[in-house]
Phi, psi and omega in degrees: 000127180282153180295328178291327176294317178297318178297320179295318179296316179296321178296315180294317179296319178296319179295319178296319177296319178299314179297321177298319178294319179297316179296321178295317183291328182264005180287150183291337181296330186267000185300315182296317180294320180289325178295317179292325177291328179289333182273349183304316182295340185262356180281142179271151178285000000 
């Protein structure tokens, strides 16, 4: 296995992981949890 082949594989795997994280973050299931987390700094004690 050539070092350039390994670099290509790592690049593709990293890109797939990135796309997976983006899809997870933008899924509708997480909207309520993210909205409540976004409001935490503004809540009073």
